[in-house]
C-alpha positions as CSV (number, residue, x, y, z in Angstrom):
1,X,-17.7,-1.8,-23.7
2,X,-20.0,0.9,-22.3
3,X,-18.3,2.6,-19.5
4,X,-21.7,3.7,-17.9
5,X,-22.6,0.0,-17.6
6,X,-19.2,-0.9,-15.9
7,X,-20.2,-1.5,-12.3
8,X,-17.5,-3.9,-11.2
9,X,-15.2,-3.0,-8.5
10,X,-13.2,-0.1,-10.1
11,X,-10.0,-0.7,-8.3
12,X,-9.6,-4.3,-8.7
13,X,-7.7,-4.1,-12.1
14,X,-6.2,-0.6,-11.4
15,X,-2.4,-0.7,-12.2
16,X,-1.0,0.9,-9.1
17,X,2.7,0.7,-8.5
18,X,2.6,1.0,-4.7
19,X,-0.4,0.3,-2.5
20,X,-0.5,1.4,1.1
21,X,-3.4,0.1,3.2
22,X,-4.2,-0.1,6.8
23,X,-4.3,-3.7,8.3
24,X,-6.6,-4.9,11.1
25,X,-3.6,-4.4,13.5
26,X,-3.4,-0.7,12.9
27,X,0.0,-1.2,11.3
28,X,0.6,-0.1,7.7
29,X,1.3,-2.7,5.0
30,X,3.3,-1.5,2.2
31,X,3.3,-3.3,-1.1
32,X,4.8,-2.7,-4.6
33,X,5.1,-4.7,-7.8
34,X,7.6,-7.0,-6.0
35,X,5.0,-7.9,-3.4
36,X,5.0,-7.5,0.3
37,X,7.9,-5.1,1.6
38,X,7.5,-4.5,5.3
39,X,4.9,-3.8,8.0
40,X,5.7,-0.3,9.2
41,X,5.0,1.1,12.7
42,X,1.7,2.7,13.1
43,X,3.0,5.8,14.8
44,X,4.3,8.6,12.6
45,X,7.7,8.6,14.2
46,X,8.1,4.9,13.7
47,X,6.9,5.2,10.1
48,X,9.5,8.0,9.4
49,X,12.2,5.8,11.0
50,X,11.3,2.8,9.0
51,X,11.3,4.9,5.7
52,X,14.8,6.2,6.6
53,X,16.0,2.6,7.2
54,X,14.5,1.4,3.9
55,X,16.2,4.3,2.1
56,X,19.7,3.4,3.6
57,X,19.5,-0.2,2.3
């Protein structure tokens, strides 16, 4: 396979343990290998609080 000729979407098959992406609502969807975890608040303070809550579980 010639790497120079590989023009497919480079991220489609990338093995990423955790993917954080912005959704259309402005919230942040957090995924890991287990699938959808939680929708975190869009503000930095809410985000920090949600992370702390997840750590405590």
